Z-matrix of the N, CA and C atoms (Angstrom, degrees):
N
C 1 1.459
C 2 1.530 1 110.22
N 3 1.317 2 116.46 1 138.59
C 4 1.454 3 122.84 2 176.76
C 5 1.518 4 108.59 3 -131.26
N 6 1.333 5 117.25 4 136.60
C 7 1.455 6 122.26 5 176.53
C 8 1.523 7 108.93 6 -105.95
N 9 1.339 8 116.43 7 129.94
C 10 1.450 9 122.38 8 -177.66
C 11 1.529 10 108.70 9 -118.13
N 12 1.320 11 116.24 10 118.97
C 13 1.464 12 121.83 11 178.97
C 14 1.530 13 108.61 12 -77.06
N 15 1.333 14 116.87 13 127.59
C 16 1.467 15 121.15 14 179.48
C 17 1.531 16 110.72 15 -122.56
N 18 1.337 17 116.34 16 27.31
C 19 1.460 18 121.16 17 179.92
C 20 1.520 19 110.47 18 -119.80
N 21 1.336 20 115.65 19 153.35
C 22 1.455 21 121.98 20 176.74
C 23 1.524 22 110.33 21 -82.53
N 24 1.324 23 116.13 22 153.85
C 25 1.459 24 122.16 23 174.36
C 26 1.534 25 109.96 24 -82.01
N 27 1.321 26 116.09 25 133.53
C 28 1.469 27 121.38 26 175.65
C 29 1.520 28 108.41 27 -93.89
N 30 1.312 29 115.96 28 130.20
C 31 1.458 30 121.20 29 177.73
C 32 1.524 31 108.94 30 -136.22
N 33 1.311 32 116.44 31 161.23
C 34 1.463 33 121.06 32 179.13
C 35 1.530 34 109.76 33 -58.16
N 36 1.329 35 115.59 34 132.97
C 37 1.460 36 120.43 35 178.19
C 38 1.518 37 114.97 36 88.86
N 39 1.325 38 118.54 37 -4.67
C 40 1.463 39 121.08 38 -179.08
C 41 1.528 40 111.05 39 -69.66
N 42 1.317 41 117.36 40 126.15
C 43 1.464 42 121.93 41 174.19
C 44 1.522 43 107.62 42 -99.92
N 45 1.327 44 116.14 43 116.73
C 46 1.459 45 121.08 44 -178.82
C 47 1.516 46 111.61 45 -90.54
N 48 1.324 47 116.10 46 -39.20
C 49 1.464 48 121.67 47 -174.73
C 50 1.522 49 108.27 48 -138.72
N 51 1.336 50 118.98 49 133.57
C 52 1.463 51 120.27 50 -176.37
C 53 1.527 52 111.79 51 -60.74
N 54 1.321 53 115.70 52 133.16
C 55 1.459 54 121.00 53 179.92
C 56 1.517 55 114.13 54 95.58
N 57 1.334 56 117.38 55 -13.51
C 58 1.459 57 120.85 56 177.86
C 59 1.522 58 109.34 57 -100.86
N 60 1.319 59 117.74 58 142.72
C 61 1.464 60 120.01 59 -176.18
C 62 1.528 61 112.15 60 -70.35
N 63 1.308 62 114.80 61 151.64
C 64 1.463 63 121.38 62 175.66
C 65 1.527 64 109.69 63 -76.89
N 66 1.324 65 117.56 64 155.19
C 67 1.461 66 119.53 65 179.00
C 68 1.529 67 112.35 66 -70.27
N 69 1.319 68 115.05 67 149.50
C 70 1.459 69 122.63 68 172.60
C 71 1.519 70 107.19 69 -110.23
N 72 1.315 71 117.44 70 121.25
C 73 1.463 72 122.61 71 -178.11
C 74 1.521 73 107.70 72 -124.64
N 75 1.320 74 116.01 73 120.18
C 76 1.464 75 119.96 74 -176.47
C 77 1.527 76 109.54 75 -152.91
N 78 1.304 77 116.37 76 -179.39
C 79 1.466 78 121.09 77 176.07
C 80 1.518 79 110.92 78 -83.19
N 81 1.321 80 116.29 79 133.68
C 82 1.459 81 120.84 80 162.71
C 83 1.527 82 107.77 81 -87.18
N 84 1.330 83 114.37 82 -43.86
C 85 1.466 84 121.24 83 173.47
C 86 1.517 85 107.02 84 -129.58
N 87 1.302 86 117.16 85 115.47
C 88 1.464 87 120.92 86 179.75
C 89 1.525 88 110.28 87 -79.70
N 90 1.316 89 116.34 88 163.03
C 91 1.466 90 120.30 89 177.10
C 92 1.524 91 110.69 90 -62.59
N 93 1.335 92 115.64 91 -39.39
C 94 1.453 93 119.61 92 -179.64
C 95 1.530 94 110.73 93 -62.45
N 96 1.351 95 116.19 94 -45.88
C 97 1.464 96 119.83 95 -179.53
C 98 1.520 97 112.08 96 -66.96
N 99 1.340 98 116.44 97 -31.90
C 100 1.467 99 119.28 98 -177.25
C 101 1.517 100 112.45 99 -68.78
N 102 1.318 101 116.43 100 -22.58
C 103 1.472 102 119.18 101 -177.90
C 104 1.520 103 112.16 102 -62.11
N 105 1.335 104 116.27 103 -23.98
C 106 1.461 105 119.59 104 178.74
C 107 1.527 106 112.32 105 -73.03
N 108 1.331 107 116.62 106 -16.05
C 109 1.468 108 121.01 107 -175.49
C 110 1.526 109 113.44 108 -98.65
N 111 1.338 110 117.20 109 -14.17
C 112 1.461 111 120.64 110 -172.05
C 113 1.530 112 110.97 111 -128.34
N 114 1.305 113 114.95 112 169.33
C 115 1.454 114 120.71 113 176.51
C 116 1.521 115 110.43 114 -65.75
N 117 1.304 116 116.65 115 160.10
C 118 1.457 117 121.94 116 179.64
C 119 1.525 118 110.55 117 -55.71
N 120 1.318 119 116.05 118 134.52
C 121 1.457 120 121.22 119 179.37
C 122 1.520 121 114.09 120 91.14
N 123 1.354 122 116.89 121 -4.11
C 124 1.467 123 121.13 122 179.57
C 125 1.522 124 108.79 123 -114.93
N 126 1.325 125 116.60 124 124.73
C 127 1.468 126 120.85 125 179.20
C 128 1.524 127 110.03 126 -149.74
N 129 1.334 128 115.83 127 155.47
C 130 1.457 129 122.48 128 -179.17
C 131 1.522 130 109.58 129 -139.74
N 132 1.315 131 116.25 130 161.17
C 133 1.462 132 122.81 131 170.85
C 134 1.515 133 108.32 132 -124.92
N 135 1.335 134 116.73 133 130.14
C 136 1.466 135 122.33 134 172.45
C 137 1.516 136 106.89 135 -116.69
N 138 1.336 137 115.64 136 119.97
C 139 1.461 138 120.73 137 -175.76
C 140 1.524 139 110.96 138 -87.22
N 141 1.324 140 114.90 139 156.40
C 142 1.452 141 122.35 140 170.59
C 143 1.520 142 107.34 141 -120.55
N 144 1.335 143 116.17 142 125.54
C 145 1.458 144 121.98 143 -177.60
C 146 1.523 145 108.91 144 -123.60
N 147 1.319 146 116.07 145 123.58
C 148 1.461 147 121.48 146 175.66
C 149 1.526 148 107.89 147 -118.27
N 150 1.334 149 115.91 148 118.29
C 151 1.468 150 119.22 149 -179.73
C 152 1.521 151 110.74 150 -153.71
N 153 1.336 152 115.22 151 155.63
C 154 1.453 153 119.35 152 170.08
C 155 1.524 154 107.74 153 -78.76
N 156 1.323 155 116.50 154 156.71
C 157 1.461 156 120.26 155 -174.26
C 158 1.521 157 112.61 156 -64.30
N 159 1.333 158 117.16 157 -28.63
C 160 1.468 159 121.41 158 -179.62
C 161 1.528 160 109.40 159 -90.10
N 162 1.313 161 115.78 160 71.49
C 163 1.463 162 122.34 161 -178.59
C 164 1.521 163 109.35 162 -131.84
N 165 1.334 164 116.50 163 136.21
C 166 1.459 165 120.73 164 179.84
C 167 1.517 166 111.37 165 66.44
N 168 1.311 167 116.25 166 -146.68
C 169 1.463 168 122.32 167 174.11
C 170 1.526 169 107.34 168 -83.99
N 171 1.336 170 117.32 169 119.62
C 172 1.465 171 118.87 170 -174.57
C 173 1.526 172 111.99 171 -136.31
N 174 1.323 173 113.62 172 161.31
C 175 1.459 174 121.76 173 -179.82
C 176 1.517 175 110.08 174 -110.76
N 177 1.333 176 115.29 175 135.05
C 178 1.465 177 122.04 176 173.97
C 179 1.514 178 109.62 177 -99.33
N 180 1.325 179 116.66 178 127.94
C 181 1.457 180 122.10 179 171.69
C 182 1.527 181 108.56 180 -97.78
N 183 1.345 182 118.54 181 168.42
C 184 1.469 183 119.94 182 179.12
C 185 1.523 184 113.96 183 -54.92
N 186 1.333 185 118.24 184 -31.08
C 187 1.465 186 121.34 185 -178.62
C 188 1.527 187 112.10 186 -63.73
N 189 1.312 188 117.22 187 -23.65
C 190 1.468 189 121.06 188 177.61
C 191 1.525 190 110.42 189 -59.42
N 192 1.326 191 116.22 190 -33.96
C 193 1.472 192 121.28 191 -177.22
C 194 1.526 193 112.72 192 -105.81
N 195 1.321 194 116.62 193 -33.63
C 196 1.467 195 121.27 194 -172.16
C 197 1.533 196 110.73 195 -122.94
N 198 1.332 197 116.11 196 128.97
C 199 1.462 198 121.18 197 -177.17
C 200 1.520 199 112.47 198 -61.23
N 201 1.345 200 116.99 199 -29.28
C 202 1.471 201 119.83 200 -179.87
C 203 1.517 202 112.06 201 -101.29
N 204 1.329 203 117.48 202 11.73
C 205 1.456 204 120.65 203 179.51
C 206 1.524 205 112.10 204 -82.04
N 207 1.313 206 116.67 205 167.88
C 208 1.459 207 121.85 206 179.85
C 209 1.522 208 110.26 207 -68.02
N 210 1.337 209 115.70 208 132.28
C 211 1.457 210 119.81 209 175.70
C 212 1.532 211 109.23 210 -89.18
N 213 1.322 212 116.72 211 -175.48
C 214 1.462 213 120.29 212 -177.13
C 215 1.520 214 112.34 213 -58.18
N 216 1.335 215 116.64 214 -39.83
C 217 1.458 216 120.42 215 -177.39
C 218 1.522 217 112.67 216 -68.98
N 219 1.324 218 116.58 217 -23.36
C 220 1.469 219 120.30 218 -176.41
C 221 1.522 220 113.46 219 -91.72
N 222 1.326 221 117.62 220 -10.25
C 223 1.466 222 119.50 221 -177.96
C 224 1.527 223 110.39 222 -68.82
N 225 1.316 224 118.67 223 129.69
C 226 1.466 225 120.20 224 175.96
C 227 1.525 226 110.70 225 -72.06
N 228 1.308 227 117.17 226 143.25
C 229 1.456 228 120.67 227 179.02
C 230 1.526 229 111.83 228 -58.72
N 231 1.320 230 116.02 229 -28.46
C 232 1.463 231 119.59 230 -179.77
C 233 1.521 232 112.93 231 -63.46
N 234 1.339 233 116.89 232 -18.80
C 235 1.467 234 120.11 233 178.51
C 236 1.517 235 112.53 234 -92.33
N 237 1.345 236 117.37 235 -0.72
C 238 1.459 237 121.68 236 -172.91
C 239 1.524 238 113.96 237 -126.67
N 240 1.316 239 117.72 238 -17.13
C 241 1.460 240 120.61 239 -171.35
C 242 1.521 241 112.03 240 -134.56
N 243 1.335 242 114.97 241 150.73
C 244 1.466 243 122.38 242 177.56
C 245 1.529 244 111.86 243 57.03
N 246 1.329 245 116.60 244 36.51
C 247 1.460 246 120.65 245 -179.96
C 248 1.519 247 109.68 246 -88.67
N 249 1.312 248 117.16 247 122.71
C 250 1.452 249 120.24 248 174.76
C 251 1.523 250 108.54 249 -60.78
N 252 1.315 251 116.54 250 140.14
C 253 1.457 252 121.48 251 -166.48
C 254 1.520 253 112.98 252 -114.59
N 255 1.324 254 114.78 253 141.38
C 256 1.466 255 123.15 254 168.22
C 257 1.521 256 106.93 255 -119.73
N 258 1.326 257 117.41 256 124.32
C 259 1.457 258 121.29 257 177.56
C 260 1.526 259 108.46 258 -103.68
N 261 1.319 260 115.55 259 122.98
C 262 1.463 261 122.49 260 179.36
C 263 1.522 262 107.25 261 -105.97
N 264 1.325 263 116.25 262 117.99
C 265 1.467 264 120.85 263 -173.54
C 266 1.529 265 109.67 264 -100.21
N 267 1.335 266 114.57 265 127.14
C 268 1.457 267 122.38 266 -175.69
C 269 1.529 268 109.73 267 -104.06
N 270 1.302 269 116.16 268 137.97
C 271 1.459 270 120.82 269 178.40
C 272 1.524 271 110.78 270 -60.96
N 273 1.321 272 115.83 271 138.61
C 274 1.461 273 121.03 272 -178.87
C 275 1.522 274 110.97 273 -57.96
N 276 1.328 275 116.52 274 134.54
C 277 1.453 276 121.54 275 178.67
C 278 1.512 277 114.71 276 96.29
N 279 1.329 278 117.93 277 -13.15
C 280 1.461 279 121.40 278 178.07
C 281 1.524 280 109.08 279 -77.80
N 282 1.335 281 116.58 280 129.04
C 283 1.457 282 120.64 281 179.77
C 284 1.526 283 111.51 282 -100.77
N 285 1.322 284 117.67 283 -53.04
C 286 1.466 285 121.50 284 -177.66
C 287 1.525 286 109.50 285 -86.15
N 288 1.325 287 115.31 286 114.20
C 289 1.456 288 121.35 287 -176.97
C 290 1.521 289 108.16 288 -103.86
N 291 1.316 290 115.96 289 104.74
C 292 1.455 291 121.86 290 -176.65
C 293 1.513 292 113.18 291 -93.14
N 294 1.326 293 117.73 292 -176.68
C 295 1.464 294 121.94 293 -175.47
C 296 1.520 295 114.23 294 -67.29
N 297 1.328 296 117.67 295 -21.65
C 298 1.467 297 120.52 296 -174.64
C 299 1.521 298 112.69 297 -58.04
N 300 1.329 299 118.00 298 -36.32
C 301 1.469 300 120.70 299 -175.43
C 302 1.525 301 112.60 300 -67.79
N 303 1.331 302 116.78 301 -17.92
C 304 1.461 303 120.55 302 -179.23
C 305 1.533 304 112.14 303 -94.64
N 306 1.326 305 116.95 304 -4.01
C 307 1.449 306 121.16 305 -175.93
C 308 1.518 307 112.52 306 -61.56
N 309 1.309 308 115.49 307 136.78
C 310 1.456 309 121.49 308 177.43
C 311 1.512 310 115.32 309 80.42
N 312 1.330 311 118.14 310 -1.73
C 313 1.464 312 120.77 311 179.00
C 314 1.521 313 109.85 312 -96.59
N 315 1.314 314 115.91 313 140.49
C 316 1.464 315 121.45 314 176.85
C 317 1.522 316 108.18 315 -82.29
N 318 1.333 317 116.93 316 106.08
C 319 1.458 318 122.22 317 -172.25
C 320 1.526 319 113.54 318 -105.89
N 321 1.308 320 118.23 319 -14.67
C 322 1.455 321 121.68 320 -175.13
C 323 1.515 322 112.59 321 -59.84
N 324 1.336 323 116.42 322 124.99
C 325 1.452 324 122.21 323 178.38
C 326 1.515 325 114.58 324 75.42
N 327 1.331 326 117.59 325 7.51
C 328 1.462 327 121.15 326 -174.13
C 329 1.532 328 111.64 327 -104.18
N 330 1.332 329 115.17 328 157.55
C 331 1.461 330 121.79 329 164.45
C 332 1.519 331 106.03 330 -85.39
N 333 1.312 332 116.65 331 116.82
C 334 1.460 333 122.11 332 -178.45
C 335 1.532 334 107.38 333 -98.92
N 336 1.321 335 116.12 334 112.25
C 337 1.458 336 121.93 335 -176.96
C 338 1.522 337 109.27 336 -108.89
N 339 1.330 338 115.95 337 123.87
C 340 1.461 339 121.71 338 -174.92
C 341 1.524 340 108.90 339 -101.03
N 342 1.330 341 115.27 340 113.30
C 343 1.458 342 120.88 341 -179.82
C 344 1.516 343 110.19 342 -95.93
N 345 1.331 344 116.48 343 113.38
C 346 1.462 345 122.13 344 177.79
C 347 1.521 346 112.58 345 -106.55
N 348 1.325 347 116.22 346 -17.02
C 349 1.461 348 120.85 347 -175.34
C 350 1.516 349 113.69 348 82.53
N 351 1.335 350 116.26 349 -0.80
C 352 1.467 351 119.88 350 -175.87
C 353 1.524 352 112.56 351 -71.33
N 354 1.312 353 117.31 352 -15.40
C 355 1.467 354 119.97 353 -179.70
C 356 1.522 355 112.25 354 -63.68
N 357 1.331 356 117.35 355 -15.95
C 358 1.467 357 119.20 356 177.82
C 359 1.528 358 111.76 357 -63.79
N 360 1.335 359 116.96 358 -18.05
C 361 1.467 360 121.22 359 179.64
C 362 1.528 361 112.88 360 -93.89
N 363 1.329 362 117.58 361 -2.27
C 364 1.466 363 120.82 362 -176.54
C 365 1.529 364 110.12 363 -56.50
N 366 1.328 365 116.24 364 135.97
C 367 1.450 366 121.25 365 -179.31
C 368 1.513 367 114.22 366 87.86
N 369 1.350 368 116.65 367 3.08
C 370 1.463 369 121.26 368 177.39
C 371 1.523 370 108.96 369 -123.42
N 372 1.332 371 116.39 370 164.95
C 373 1.457 372 120.85 371 177.94
C 374 1.525 373 111.80 372 -64.87
N 375 1.328 374 117.41 373 -27.73
C 376 1.467 375 120.88 374 -179.42
C 377 1.530 376 111.16 375 -61.33
N 378 1.306 377 117.36 376 -28.14
C 379 1.465 378 121.75 377 -178.08
C 380 1.526 379 112.23 378 -62.97
N 381 1.322 380 116.96 379 -23.72
C 382 1.457 381 121.64 380 -175.84
C 383 1.534 382 113.34 381 -90.23
N 384 1.320 383 117.46 382 -1.01
C 385 1.466 384 121.19 383 -172.04
C 386 1.526 385 110.60 384 -119.60
N 387 1.347 386 116.36 385 128.40
C 388 1.470 387 122.31 386 172.56
C 389 1.525 388 112.75 387 53.22
N 390 1.305 389 116.27 388 48.84
C 391 1.464 390 120.37 389 -178.61
C 392 1.533 391 111.25 390 -77.90
N 393 1.327 392 118.56 391 152.06
C 394 1.474 393 121.31 392 174.43
C 395 1.533 394 110.76 393 -68.75
N 396 1.340 395 115.48 394 151.98
C 397 1.463 396 120.69 395 -178.20
C 398 1.521 397 109.59 396 -155.93
N 399 1.325 398 116.37 397 161.81
C 400 1.459 399 121.89 398 175.35
C 401 1.526 400 109.96 399 -87.18
N 402 1.315 401 115.99 400 148.97
C 403 1.460 402 120.35 401 174.88
C 404 1.526 403 109.65 402 -86.41
N 405 1.327 404 115.16 403 166.32
C 406 1.468 405 120.30 404 177.82
C 407 1.523 406 111.13 405 -60.53
N 408 1.333 407 117.89 406 -37.98
C 409 1.462 408 121.62 407 178.97
C 410 1.523 409 111.30 408 -65.70
N 411 1.319 410 116.79 409 -36.32
C 412 1.462 411 119.96 410 177.54
C 413 1.524 412 110.45 411 -64.47
N 414 1.325 413 116.86 412 -41.14
C 415 1.471 414 120.37 413 178.19
C 416 1.515 415 111.21 414 -63.21
N 417 1.318 416 116.96 415 -39.93
C 418 1.468 417 120.39 416 178.25
C 419 1.523 418 110.63 417 -63.06
N 420 1.322 419 116.96 418 -40.76
C 421 1.466 420 119.58 419 178.36
C 422 1.521 421 111.26 420 -64.57
N 423 1.329 422 117.05 421 -42.77
C 424 1.463 423 120.45 422 179.45
C 425 1.526 424 111.00 423 -62.60
N 426 1.322 425 116.08 424 -40.95
C 427 1.465 426 119.46 425 177.11
C 428 1.521 427 110.78 426 -63.44
N 429 1.322 428 116.33 427 -48.67
C 430 1.461 429 120.71 428 -178.03
C 431 1.524 430 112.07 429 -65.52
N 432 1.323 431 117.34 430 -28.34
C 433 1.462 432 121.58 431 -178.87
C 434 1.524 433 112.74 432 -81.66
N 435 1.322 434 117.06 433 -8.49
C 436 1.461 435 120.53 434 177.28
C 437 1.509 436 115.02 435 82.64
N 438 1.336 437 117.17 436 26.31
C 439 1.470 438 119.65 437 175.67
C 440 1.521 439 109.90 438 -56.40
N 441 1.321 440 117.05 439 142.14
C 442 1.474 441 121.11 440 -177.46
C 443 1.520 442 111.96 441 -90.65
N 444 1.324 443 116.09 442 -32.25
C 445 1.463 444 123.30 443 -179.35
C 446 1.520 445 106.37 444 -156.60
N 447 1.343 446 117.20 445 149.00
C 448 1.459 447 120.88 446 178.64
C 449 1.522 448 108.85 447 -130.99
N 450 1.334 449 116.16 448 132.85
C 451 1.457 450 120.92 449 179.04
C 452 1.510 451 111.49 450 -131.25
N 453 1.333 452 116.07 451 159.73
C 454 1.460 453 121.46 452 179.75
C 455 1.529 454 109.17 453 -148.42
N 456 1.337 455 116.36 454 148.58
C 457 1.465 456 121.66 455 179.56
C 458 1.526 457 110.43 456 -97.14
N 459 1.315 458 116.56 457 51.82
C 460 1.457 459 122.45 458 -174.60
C 461 1.522 460 109.68 459 -140.97
N 462 1.323 461 115.86 460 174.28
C 463 1.458 462 122.15 461 -178.60
C 464 1.513 463 113.18 462 -59.48
N 465 1.327 464 116.25 463 -39.33
C 466 1.458 465 120.61 464 -176.59
C 467 1.518 466 108.84 465 -157.53
N 468 1.314 467 116.74 466 146.29
C 469 1.458 468 120.15 467 178.76
C 470 1.524 469 111.05 468 -75.62
N 471 1.332 470 117.23 469 -18.90
C 472 1.464 471 124.26 470 176.16
C 473 1.525 472 110.48 471 -101.79
N 474 1.322 473 114.90 472 158.60
C 475 1.465 474 120.75 473 167.59
C 476 1.529 475 106.96 474 -68.50
N 477 1.337 476 117.19 475 124.55
C 478 1.462 477 120.11 476 -177.58
C 479 1.522 478 112.97 477 -92.71
N 480 1.342 479 117.09 478 4.45
C 481 1.466 480 119.84 479 179.30
C 482 1.525 481 111.57 480 -70.40
N 483 1.350 482 119.12 481 -53.17
C 484 1.469 483 118.95 482 175.17
C 485 1.524 484 110.73 483 -79.96
N 486 1.318 485 116.65 484 175.38
C 487 1.463 486 120.77 485 -179.41
C 488 1.521 487 113.00 486 -94.10
N 489 1.333 488 117.25 487 -0.29
C 490 1.457 489 120.48 488 175.16
C 491 1.522 490 109.83 489 -88.03
N 492 1.325 491 116.59 490 156.74
C 493 1.450 492 121.62 491 178.30
C 494 1.536 493 108.33 492 -136.08
N 495 1.352 494 117.90 493 70.64
C 496 1.460 495 120.60 494 -173.81
C 497 1.526 496 114.47 495 -64.76
N 498 1.337 497 117.66 496 -31.67
C 499 1.461 498 119.31 497 -178.55
C 500 1.525 499 110.12 498 -70.71
N 501 1.325 500 116.74 499 -46.63
C 502 1.462 501 119.10 500 174.45
C 503 1.529 502 110.78 501 -57.85
N 504 1.313 503 116.54 502 -44.09
C 505 1.464 504 120.19 503 -177.29
C 506 1.516 505 111.79 504 -61.61
N 507 1.321 506 116.87 505 -45.09
C 508 1.465 507 120.98 506 -177.70
C 509 1.527 508 111.82 507 -69.49
N 510 1.332 509 117.14 508 -50.23
C 511 1.458 510 119.99 509 -175.45
C 512 1.525 511 111.79 510 -69.80
N 513 1.318 512 117.75 511 -49.34
C 514 1.463 513 119.32 512 -178.94
C 515 1.520 514 111.50 513 -68.46
N 516 1.326 515 116.67 514 -29.82
C 517 1.463 516 119.72 515 174.64
C 518 1.514 517 112.76 516 -64.91
N 519 1.335 518 116.19 517 -25.09
C 520 1.461 519 121.67 518 177.09
C 521 1.528 520 111.82 519 -97.99
N 522 1.334 521 117.10 520 13.24
C 523 1.471 522 124.19 521 -179.87
C 524 1.528 523 111.61 522 59.79
N 525 1.335 524 115.38 523 39.49
C 526 1.459 525 121.53 524 174.63
C 527 1.525 526 106.95 525 -105.50
N 528 1.331 527 119.03 526 107.52
C 529 1.464 528 120.53 527 -179.70
C 530 1.531 529 111.86 528 -61.81
N 531 1.325 530 115.05 529 154.09
C 532 1.465 531 122.57 530 179.82
C 533 1.524 532 108.21 531 -121.17
N 534 1.329 533 115.95 532 136.50
C 535 1.466 534 120.89 533 172.90
C 536 1.522 535 107.77 534 -119.20
N 537 1.333 536 116.10 535 123.47
C 538 1.461 537 121.62 536 -179.91
C 539 1.524 538 110.57 537 -113.65
N 540 1.338 539 115.86 538 160.47
C 541 1.469 540 123.03 539 179.65
C 542 1.532 541 111.60 540 65.79
N 543 1.316 542 117.15 541 40.67
C 544 1.454 543 120.31 542 171.57
C 545 1.526 544 109.45 543 -74.16
N 546 1.318 545 116.22 544 169.74
C 547 1.458 546 121.40 545 177.16
C 548 1.526 547 108.98 546 -154.64
N 549 1.327 548 116.42 547 168.59
C 550 1.459 549 122.21 548 173.99
C 551 1.527 550 113.43 549 63.58
N 552 1.324 551 117.37 550 23.93
C 553 1.465 552 119.91 551 -178.85
C 554 1.522 553 111.97 552 -69.59
N 555 1.327 554 117.35 553 -18.13
C 556 1.463 555 119.68 554 177.87
C 557 1.522 556 111.69 555 -68.43
N 558 1.334 557 117.65 556 -14.59
C 559 1.467 558 121.42 557 179.11
C 560 1.525 559 112.52 558 -84.08
N 561 1.344 560 116.91 559 -2.18
C 562 1.463 561 121.11 560 -177.81
C 563 1.523 562 110.78 561 -100.33
N 564 1.330 563 116.73 562 151.49
C 565 1.457 564 119.59 563 171.63
C 566 1.524 565 110.36 564 -73.28
N 567 1.331 566 117.17 565 162.88
C 568 1.464 567 120.77 566 179.91
C 569 1.519 568 111.45 567 -59.91
N 570 1.316 569 116.67 568 -34.93
C 571 1.472 570 121.88 569 -179.31
C 572 1.518 571 109.46 570 -146.69
N 573 1.325 572 115.81 571 160.10
C 574 1.454 573 120.93 572 169.98
C 575 1.514 574 116.43 573 101.84
N 576 1.349 575 118.89 574 -19.19
C 577 1.463 576 120.09 575 175.72
C 578 1.529 577 109.15 576 -72.11
N 579 1.315 578 116.32 577 163.11
C 580 1.456 579 121.55 578 176.59
C 581 1.526 580 109.18 579 -120.11
N 582 1.331 581 115.62 580 130.66
C 583 1.465 582 123.09 581 -169.10
C 584 1.523 583 111.01 582 -103.79
N 585 1.347 584 114.78 583 141.84
C 586 1.460 585 122.39 584 177.52
C 587 1.529 586 108.52 585 -132.50
N 588 1.323 587 118.02 586 131.66
C 589 1.466 588 122.47 587 175.98
C 590 1.525 589 107.68 588 -152.62
N 591 1.326 590 116.22 589 88.39
C 592 1.467 591 120.93 590 -171.01
C 593 1.524 592 110.12 591 -113.61
N 594 1.331 593 117.57 592 113.12
C 595 1.468 594 120.66 593 176.98
C 596 1.526 595 111.10 594 -82.69
N 597 1.319 596 115.67 595 170.20
C 598 1.462 597 121.28 596 174.01
C 599 1.527 598 109.10 597 -62.89
N 600 1.318 599 116.36 598 144.70
C 601 1.468 600 122.14 599 -176.50
C 602 1.535 601 109.27 600 -84.35
N 603 1.342 602 115.02 601 87.67
C 604 1.467 603 120.88 602 -176.40
C 605 1.525 604 109.87 603 -116.48
N 606 1.316 605 116.99 604 131.06
C 607 1.459 606 121.52 605 177.70
C 608 1.531 607 109.95 606 -81.17
N 609 1.341 608 116.28 607 139.90
C 610 1.454 609 121.05 608 175.45
C 611 1.512 610 114.62 609 80.53
N 612 1.328 611 117.56 610 15.45
C 613 1.466 612 122.79 611 178.65
C 614 1.521 613 108.23 612 -128.08
N 615 1.339 614 116.04 613 139.28
C 616 1.459 615 119.48 614 -175.46
C 617 1.508 616 115.48 615 -103.93
N 618 1.337 617 117.52 616 -15.35
C 619 1.464 618 121.87 617 -175.05
C 620 1.515 619 109.38 618 -141.68
N 621 1.353 620 116.17 619 144.62
C 622 1.463 621 118.57 620 176.38
C 623 1.522 622 109.62 621 -163.16
N 624 1.356 623 116.75 622 150.98
C 625 1.465 624 119.56 623 176.76
C 626 1.522 625 112.59 624 -60.22
N 627 1.335 626 114.91 625 150.57
C 628 1.459 627 121.68 626 177.63
C 629 1.531 628 109.74 627 -133.09
N 630 1.307 629 117.12 628 155.07
C 631 1.455 630 122.54 629 166.10
C 632 1.527 631 105.22 630 -96.17
N 633 1.323 632 115.27 631 89.51
C 634 1.460 633 120.46 632 -176.19
C 635 1.526 634 109.17 633 -82.21
N 636 1.325 635 115.98 634 137.00
C 637 1.456 636 120.21 635 178.88
C 638 1.527 637 110.36 636 -153.56
N 639 1.320 638 115.54 637 164.62
C 640 1.458 639 121.66 638 177.24
C 641 1.511 640 110.15 639 -124.81
N 642 1.316 641 114.51 640 143.71
C 643 1.459 642 121.20 641 172.34
C 644 1.528 643 108.34 642 -101.79
N 645 1.312 644 115.01 643 124.85
C 646 1.467 645 120.30 644 -179.67
C 647 1.526 646 109.57 645 -110.73
């Protein structure tokens, strides 16, 4: 068995999406301050983390798009863990990813991970410009094919130029979680890996960072 990490590291100051604040990571209780509370030789650090939910590699639940959709706490583990994986590899430079690339693949019950290679720009200004995305027709095919979860190694699964978000609407409306800002998908086989992306179990929240990984 081999575990492959497919998530980005979150650090203080990281900008994941333009217009959203970077996380603040600091001590709530420093090791030095903790020494006053414990016997000599015993010390602890308690961190304080302030971030928006859409930071790093994160998962969208239906509640992110729909007020009556399932939030993070309501998602069944079966929709987030041990998902057999199909990796769909997109030619470098392609922006609009239509339904054709998924043709002939068995997608039912699978985590469908779309590798564009765009994650190489993560953490740079280039990541925010002309990112690859799925088309509305591609989302309809994934829904109709019974995909269990859909992920992409790009800024957004939708085209962010217009103000509509048809891919989010279609997939989350069908209770298919979305994982954005994946990375390292080239380390996975085309089929057969098992995907895990489990956020913290929080009520009333639709999106949260995950430590996404695959078991091969």
